[in-house]
N, C-alpha and C positions, 0 to 999 in steps of 0.2 A: 364432588368434583364435576359430575355430569351436569349439574345445574349451571356451573360456571362455563362449561364448554358450550352448552346450548344457548346460554344468554349472550355470550360474546364469541361467536364462531370466527370472526375476522382476526382475532388475536393470533390464532394458529396459522394463518395464511401468510407466507412470506411476502407476497405481493401487496398485502395490506401495509406492511412496513416499508418495503423497498420499491414498490411500483411507481409509475410516473405520477400518480396522484396520491401516493402513500405518505405516511407520516415522515419518513426519512428519504423520500424520493429525490429531493433536490440535493441531498448530501452524498449521493452515490458517487458521482464523478469526482468531486473534491476529495472525498474520503479515499478513493482508490489512488488518486494522484499524490496525495500527501503521504500515504504509506509507501508507495513506490519510491518517492523522493527520499524519504527517511531511510529506506532499506538500501538504496544505492548510493546516496550522497552523504549520509551522516554516520556511516560505519557502524550501523546498528543492524546486524544481520538476522536477528531473531523475530522478524515480523513475517506474517503469512503472505508474502508477495505473490507466489505462484498460485496458491489456492484462491487468493483474492482476484487475480486476473481471470481465473477460470470462472469464478462467480460473476464477475463483471460481464464475461462473455455470455453466460447463461441468462443474465438479466437483459442483455442487449438482444437476445434472441426471443424474448418473451413477446406476447401479443401486444402489450402496451408498455414498451420499454422506457425506463427512466433516462437512458442514454443510448444512442445508437452506436453501432460498431464503427461507423464512419467517423465518429467523434472520439470514441474510446481508444481505438488503436493508435491514431497519430498523437493524441494527447499523452498516452502512456509512453510512447516512444520518445517524445520530446522531453518529458519529465525525467525519464531514465537517463537520457544523454546529459541533461542539466545536472542531475544528481551525480553522475559519473565525473563530470568536470569539477563539481564541488569537492568530491572525494580526492581528486587529483591535486587540487590546490591545497587541501588540508594536508595531504601527504607531502607535498612539496615544501610547505611551510614548516611542518613539525618533524618530518622525516630525518633531516640531517642532525637535528638535536638529539634524536633518539639513538642514532648510530655513533655519535661522539661520546656518549657516556660509557664509562668503564663497565659497570654492571647495573642494568636497569631491570625493571620488572619483566620486560618482554625479551630483552637481548642479554645474553650472558657471554662473557669473553671465554673462548675455548682454551687459550694459552695462558 
């Protein structure tokens, strides 16, 4: 294993993968925005949104950032609002049908 580590030391460096010139450097901002939208707008809460925002802030504070905080913060805020509006319209469209059913998977009649 030591031969592999000495032969390819960049593989263990996170900035090799996520830095501005890294392998996935151009996918940092779209990846964060897609996950924030899915978490807020498509009612799928099991995504690492908060830790991903923390990681995005750490990447923005690095010496050679793939995305600046001046771009990251407003973009995440806009995508979160758009996702929230999407979730509202999904609930507005599907919500009344869920409440009209006698017994459904999510709602049970108490009387």
